[in-house]
C-alpha positions in Angstrom: 23.5 26.0 -2.0 22.2 28.8 0.2 20.1 27.7 3.1 17.0 29.7 3.8 16.6 30.6 7.4 13.9 28.7 9.3 11.7 31.5 10.5 8.0 31.7 11.0 7.1 33.8 8.0 4.1 32.7 6.0 6.1 31.5 3.0 8.3 29.3 5.1 5.4 27.9 7.1 3.5 27.1 3.9 6.5 25.3 2.4 6.8 23.2 5.6 3.1 22.5 5.7 3.0 20.8 2.3 5.7 18.2 3.3 4.9 14.7 4.6 8.3 13.6 5.8 9.4 10.4 7.5 12.1 9.8 10.2 13.9 6.9 11.8 13.4 5.5 15.2 10.4 4.7 17.4 10.2 8.1 19.0 10.2 11.5 17.4 13.6 13.2 17.0 14.1 16.7 18.3 14.4 18.1 14.8 11.0 16.8 13.8 9.3 18.3 16.9 11.0 21.6 16.2 9.8 21.7 12.6 6.2 20.9 13.8 6.5 24.1 15.8 7.6 26.0 12.8 4.8 25.0 10.5 5.2 21.3 9.5 1.8 19.8 9.5 2.2 16.1 8.5 4.4 13.2 9.4 4.7 9.9 7.6 5.2 6.6 9.5 6.8 3.4 8.2 7.5 0.0 9.6 10.8 1.2 11.1 8.8 3.5 13.4 6.5 0.9 14.9 7.2 -1.7 17.5 3.8 -2.2 19.2 0.4 -0.5 19.4 1.3 1.0 22.8 4.6 2.4 21.5 2.9 3.8 18.4 0.2 5.5 20.6 3.0 7.0 22.7 4.8 8.3 19.5 1.7 9.9 18.1 1.0 11.5 21.5 4.5 12.9 21.5 3.8 14.5 18.1 0.5 15.9 19.2 2.0 17.4 22.3 3.9 19.7 19.8 1.0 20.2 17.4 -2.4 18.9 18.3 -3.8 18.8 14.7 -0.8 17.0 13.1 -1.6 14.7 10.3 0.0 11.3 11.1 0.0 9.3 7.9 0.8 5.6 7.3 0.9 3.2 4.4 -1.4 0.5 5.9 -3.3 -1.3 3.1 -3.7 -4.5 5.1 -2.8 -7.7 3.3 0.7 -7.7 1.9 1.4 -4.1 2.7 1.3 -3.6 6.4 3.2 -1.2 8.7 1.2 -1.9 11.9 2.1 -5.5 11.8 5.3 -5.4 9.7 7.1 -8.0 11.8 4.2 -10.5 12.1 2.1 -10.1 9.0 -1.3 -8.5 8.8 -4.5 -9.5 10.7 -6.4 -8.3 7.6 -6.5 -9.7 4.1 -5.7 -7.3 1.3 -7.7 -5.9 -1.5 -7.5 -8.9 -3.8 -8.9 -11.2 -1.2 -11.7 -8.8 -0.5 -12.4 -8.6 -4.2 -12.5 -12.4 -4.5 -15.2 -12.5 -1.8 -17.0 -9.6 -3.5 -19.1 -8.6 -0.5 -19.0 -4.8 -0.2 -20.4 -4.9 3.3 -17.4 -7.1 4.3 -14.9 -4.7 2.7 -16.5 -1.8 4.5 -16.4 -3.6 7.8 -12.7 -4.7 7.4 -11.7 -1.2 6.5 -13.6 0.2 9.5 -11.9 -2.2 11.9 -8.5 -1.4 10.3 -9.3 2.3 10.7 -10.4 1.8 14.3 -7.0 0.2 15.1 -5.2 3.1 13.4 -7.2 5.7 15.2 -6.6 4.0 18.5 -2.9 4.4 17.9 -3.3 8.1 16.9 -3.0 7.7 13.1 -5.4 9.8 11.2 -4.4 9.5 7.5 -4.0 6.3 5.7 -2.3 6.1 2.2 -5.0 3.6 1.1 -6.9 2.1 -0.6 -5.3 1.1 -3.9 -8.0 1.8 -6.6 -5.8 0.4 -9.3 -7.4 -2.1 -11.7 -5.1 -5.1 -12.2 -5.6 -5.2 -15.9 -2.1 -6.3 -16.6 -1.5 -9.6 -14.7 2.2 -9.2 -15.2 2.2 -5.9 -13.2 5.2 -6.1 -10.8 4.0 -3.6 -8.2 0.2 -3.8 -7.9 -1.0 -7.4 -8.1 -2.8 -8.5 -4.9 -2.9 -4.8 -3.8 -5.7 -4.4 -6.3 -9.3 -5.6 -5.7 -9.2 -7.3 -9.1 -9.2 -6.9 -12.9 -12.9 -6.0 -13.3 -13.7 -2.3 -13.4 -17.0 -2.4 -11.6 -15.8 -4.7 -8.9 -12.8 -2.4 -8.2 -15.0 0.7 -8.2 -17.6 -0.6 -5.7 -15.0 -2.0 -3.3 -12.9 1.1 -3.4 -15.9 3.1 -2.4 -16.8 0.7 0.4 -13.2 0.8 1.7 -13.2 4.6 1.7 -16.5 4.7 3.6 -15.4 2.1 6.2 -12.0 3.7 6.9 -13.4 7.2 7.2 -16.2 6.1 9.4 -13.5 5.3 12.0 -12.2 8.9 11.7 -9.2 8.1 9.5 -8.9 9.9 6.2 -8.5 7.7 3.2 -6.0 8.5 0.5 -7.1 6.7 -2.6 -4.2 5.8 -5.0 -2.5 5.7 -7.5 -4.2 8.3 -9.7 -4.9 8.0 -12.6 -4.4 4.2 -12.2 -1.2 2.1 -12.0 -2.7 -1.3 -12.9 -1.8 -1.5 -16.6 1.9 -1.1 -16.2 4.8 -3.5 -16.6 7.4 -1.4 -14.7 7.6 -0.7 -11.0 7.8 3.1 -10.4 10.1 2.5 -7.5 12.7 1.6 -10.1 11.8 3.5 -13.3 9.1 5.5 -15.0 6.2 3.3 -16.1 4.1 4.2 -19.2 0.5 3.4 -20.0 -0.4 3.6 -23.7 -4.2 3.2 -23.4 -6.3 5.6 -25.3 -8.5 8.2 -23.6 -11.7 6.3 -23.9 -10.2 3.3 -22.2 -8.8 5.4 -19.4 -12.1 7.0 -18.8 -14.1 3.7 -18.8 -11.5 1.7 -17.0 -8.8 3.4 -14.9 -10.8 6.4 -13.8 -14.0 4.6 -12.7 -12.7 3.6 -9.3 -11.5 7.1 -8.6 -14.9 8.5 -9.5 -16.4 6.1 -7.0 -13.9 7.1 -4.3 -14.6 10.8 -4.9 -18.4 10.1 -4.7 -17.8 8.2 -1.4 -16.0 11.3 0.0 -12.3 10.2 -0.1 -10.5 13.0 1.7 -7.3 12.5 -0.2 -6.0 11.1 -3.5 -2.4 10.0 -4.2 -0.9 10.6 -7.6 1.1 7.9 -9.5 4.6 8.4 -11.0 3.4 7.1 -14.4 3.5 8.6 -17.9 0.1 8.4 -19.7 0.6 10.0 -23.1 -3.2 10.2 -23.8 -3.4 12.6 -20.8 0.0 14.3 -21.0 2.7 13.1 -23.3 5.5 15.1 -21.6 5.0 14.8 -17.8 4.4 11.9 -15.4 1.0 12.3 -13.6 2.6 13.6 -10.4 4.1 16.5 -12.2 1.3 17.1 -14.7 -1.1 20.0 -14.5 -3.3 18.4 -17.1 -3.7 15.3 -14.9 -3.8 16.8 -11.4 -5.6 20.1 -12.0 -7.3 19.6 -15.4 -8.5 16.0 -14.9 -8.7 15.4 -11.1 -9.7 18.8 -9.9 -11.7 20.3 -12.7 -13.1 17.4 -14.6 -13.7 14.8 -11.8 -14.5 17.5 -9.3 -12.2 16.4 -6.5 -11.8 19.1 -3.8 -9.7 17.2 -1.2 -6.0 16.8 -0.6 -3.8 15.6 -3.5 -0.7 13.8 -2.2 2.2 12.6 -4.2 3.6 9.1 -4.1 7.1 8.9 -2.6 9.3 11.4 -4.3 12.4 9.3 -3.7 11.1 6.7 -6.1 13.3 6.4 -9.2 10.5 7.4 -11.6 10.9 11.0 -10.2 14.2 11.1 -8.3 16.3 9.7 -11.2 14.7 11.9 -13.8 13.9 15.2 -12.1 15.4 15.0 -8.6 13.3 15.3 -5.5 13.7 19.1 -5.1 12.8 19.9 -8.7 10.2 17.2 -8.7 8.6 18.6 -5.6 8.4 22.1 -7.1 6.8 20.8 -10.3 4.4 18.7 -8.3 3.0 21.6 -6.3 2.9 23.7 -9.4 0.9 21.0 -11.2 -1.7 20.9 -8.4 -0.4 18.5 -5.7 -0.9 19.7 -2.2 1.4 17.4 -0.2 4.8 15.9 -0.9 5.3 12.4 0.4 9.0 11.8 1.2 10.7 9.8 3.9 10.5 6.2 2.8 14.2 6.3 1.9 15.3 9.8 2.8 14.3 10.3 6.4 16.4 13.1 7.9 16.2 16.8 8.7 18.4 17.7 5.8 15.9 16.3 3.3 13.1 18.4 4.9 15.2 21.5 4.7 16.2 20.9 1.1 12.6 20.6 0.0 11.4 23.5 2.1 14.2 25.7 0.6 13.5 24.5 -2.9 9.8 25.5 -2.6 10.6 28.9 -1.0 13.2 29.6 -3.7 10.8 28.7 -6.5 8.2 31.2 -5.2 10.8 33.9 -4.9 12.1 33.4 -8.4 8.5 33.3 -9.8 8.7 29.7 -10.9 6.0 28.6 -8.4 3.1 31.0 -7.8 2.9 32.0 -4.1 -0.9 31.6 -4.2 -0.5 27.9 -5.4 1.7 27.1 -2.5 -0.6 28.9 -0.1 -3.6 27.0 -1.5 -1.8 23.7 -1.1 -0.9 24.5 2.5 -4.5 25.5 3.2 -5.7 22.1 2.0 -3.3 20.3 4.2 -4.4 22.3 7.2 -8.1 21.8 6.2 -7.6 18.0 6.3 -5.8 18.3 9.7 -8.8 20.3 11.0 -11.2 17.6 9.7 -9.4 14.9 11.7 -9.7 16.9 14.9 -13.4 17.9 14.5 -15.1 14.6 13.8 -18.1 14.3 16.1 -19.6 11.2 14.5 -16.6 8.9 15.1 -17.4 6.2 17.6 -15.0 5.6 20.5 -12.2 3.2 19.3 -13.2 0.5 21.7 -16.9 0.4 21.0 -17.0 -1.2 17.6 -14.2 -3.7 17.7 -14.6 -6.8 15.5 -11.2 -8.5 16.0 -11.9 -11.7 14.1 -13.2 -10.1 11.0 -9.8 -10.3 9.2 -9.5 -14.0 9.7 -13.2 -14.5 8.7 -12.6 -12.6 5.5 -9.4 -14.5 4.7 -11.3 -17.8 5.1 -14.1 -16.6 2.8 -11.5 -15.5 0.2 -9.6 -18.8 0.1 -10.4 -20.9 -2.9 -9.6 -24.6 -3.5 -9.0 -24.7 -7.2 -7.8 -28.3 -7.5 -8.3 -31.3 -5.3 -11.6 -30.4 -3.6 -12.2 -34.0 -2.4 -9.2 -35.1 -0.5 -8.0 -36.4 2.9 -6.5 -33.8 5.2 -2.7 -33.6 5.7 -1.9 -35.1 9.1 1.8 -35.7 9.0 4.4 -32.9 9.4 5.2 -31.8 5.9 8.2 -29.9 4.3 7.1 -26.3 3.4 9.0 -24.9 0.5 8.6 -21.2 0.0 9.5 -20.3 -3.6 10.5 -16.7 -2.9 10.6 -14.0 -5.5 12.4 -10.7 -5.1 10.4 -8.6 -2.7 8.1 -5.9 -4.0 9.5 -2.7 -2.5 6.0 -1.5 -1.5 5.6 -4.7 0.5 9.1 -4.9 1.8 11.2 -8.0 2.6 10.8 -7.7 6.4 7.2 -8.9 6.6 6.9 -12.7 7.0 4.6 -14.6 4.6 3.7 -18.1 3.8 2.0 -21.0 5.7 5.0 -22.5 7.5 4.4 -20.9 10.9 0.7 -21.8 11.0 1.4 -25.4 9.8 4.1 -25.8 12.4 1.6 -24.9 15.0 -1.0 -27.3 13.7 1.5 -30.0 12.8 4.5 -30.0 15.1 7.6 -31.1 13.4 6.9 -29.2 10.1 10.1 -28.2 8.5 10.6 -25.3 6.0 13.0 -23.7 3.6 13.2 -20.8 1.2 14.2 -21.3 -2.4 14.7 -19.0 -5.4 16.0 -19.2 -9.0 16.8 -21.8 -11.5 17.1 -25.4 -10.0 14.9 -24.6 -7.0 12.7 -27.6 -7.6 15.6 -30.1 -7.3 16.8 -28.3 -4.2 13.4 -28.6 -2.6 13.3 -32.4 -3.3 16.7 -32.9 -1.8 15.8 -30.9 1.3 12.3 -32.4 1.8 13.4 -36.0 1.7 10.4 -38.3 2.3 8.2 -35.6 3.7 5.2 -34.4 1.7 5.9 -31.1 0.1 3.8 -28.0 0.5 5.0 -25.5 -2.2 4.1 -21.9 -1.4 4.4 -19.4 -4.3 3.6 -15.8 -5.1 2.5 -14.9 -8.6 3.8 -18.1 -10.2 2.6 -16.8 -13.6 5.2 -14.0 -13.5 8.3 -16.1 -12.7 9.5 -18.8 -15.1 11.8 -20.3 -12.6 8.9 -20.7 -10.2 6.8 -22.5 -12.7 9.7 -24.7 -13.6 10.2 -25.6 -10.0 6.6 -26.6 -9.6 6.8 -28.8 -12.7 9.8 -30.5 -11.2 8.2 -31.0 -7.9 4.9 -32.3 -9.2 6.5 -34.7 -11.7 8.6 -36.3 -8.9 6.0 -35.9 -6.2 2.4 -35.9 -7.5 1.1 -35.5 -4.0 2.6 -32.0 -3.8 0.3 -29.3 -2.3 0.5 -25.9 -3.9 -0.5 -22.7 -2.1 -0.6 -19.6 -4.4 -0.5 -16.4 -2.3 -0.3 -14.0 -5.2 -2.7 -13.5 -8.1 -3.9 -17.0 -9.1 -3.2 -16.5 -12.8 -1.3 -19.7 -13.6 -3.3 -23.0 -14.2 -3.8 -24.9 -10.9 -1.5 -27.9 -10.4 -0.6 -30.4 -7.7 -2.7 -32.8 -5.7 -4.2 -29.8 -3.9 -4.1 -26.2 -5.1 -5.2 -23.4 -2.9 -5.4 -19.7 -3.8 -5.4 -17.3 -0.9 -5.4 -14.0 -2.9 -2.7 -12.5 -0.7 0.0 -13.2 1.7 -1.3 -11.7 4.9 -0.8 -13.7 8.1 -4.5 -14.5 8.2 -4.4 -15.8 4.7 -1.6 -18.2 5.7 -3.7 -19.3 8.7 -6.7 -19.9 6.4 -4.6 -21.9 4.0 -3.1 -24.0 6.9 -6.6 -24.8 8.2 -7.7 -25.9 4.7 -4.7 -28.1 4.3 -5.2 -29.9 7.6 -9.0 -30.3 7.4 -11.2 -32.3 5.1 
């Protein structure tokens, strides 16, 4: 393949401008700084790039020393999906917990505080919130990342989240358009398909996006999903009907359209990231998210060259690429010209996340009980990690119970026979079984049956979507696995 020289011509600069690449390490590599000088306008951060708030602030300052209007993007939903607190668990409950409380003022306040912390670290674009309606409870990738299964609830909380986040000076990127909730396949692994008819899509999936647009969401992220009622041939990220015809023209969105990660198998395994990126820009996308898996200079150059080549061969109109680059730069300009953003330190509400988690917690069985006072055995029935969440972020209640009840022991279990293994490991200790989406995992439900039959005093903490019937002497639903959700559950277990 012929490499296109990295000059400063307009075409090359525009091709770099539409990329949102990632990188490895906690400081910016020299190649990234060099490309910022040549036209790259955005950088995506992941958990691997973050060690502490001070380190993150130093990293973003390093980027801005090269380009003062750089868009620094992050996937910080709060709740289960956190990058700021990837090693400890989030200080904020996620969407499902906020939806369970159903207080839009609380959702706006939580989003504002999350945005304030991002802004204080130099982050100005957040790939959040998720506006997906969790209409399929077996969905393997959305779940507690959704505000809920009710259309109106999701719409009003999506709007509140957008308003709260952007009031802190951080651009919201509402996702995953046109709605990822009614899928049974994770687009990280394959191409999902939604077979709802057009009327259902308009009344259900699209309603939260209309609310987000009305609230002024600066960006929208596309989903790698096939929706035949909208376009039978192309996934939404690559569909002109979906991105231009529906989102731009019909819904009237005039902000930045960002793709979901192009390395995801729904695109990379079917089109390849170079071809997929060209098709996405041609369809109406403005920014190519890449870097979750491919995080090197070679990837940036491959995509830059693919876009330049597509323009030169006539496959991609030059004016479409120029328009996309102009939208990226317009959002970058918005983030540097905000006069109404309060100073980061003036509106801090550090306990709001825990307060929200406490309000979200529901005791669905065993409301009248005596508190747990002896050190228990905490059994985490652990499913395969959702790629969006990652397997490096701790979850559960063990750490908090250990603090409240010294001597608490814990273990992680998975698969067939897990219930018997828990009983053997627990011995005479009372069992606290912690699950995530028990309704989606037959082995998990079987393990709970085994535990409760042998030990009726078992306490069950559901940290996913509480779809399965409550069971155990005490059943608590936290509506998410953030650190603060675990703390709220531990408090409930140890108090009357």
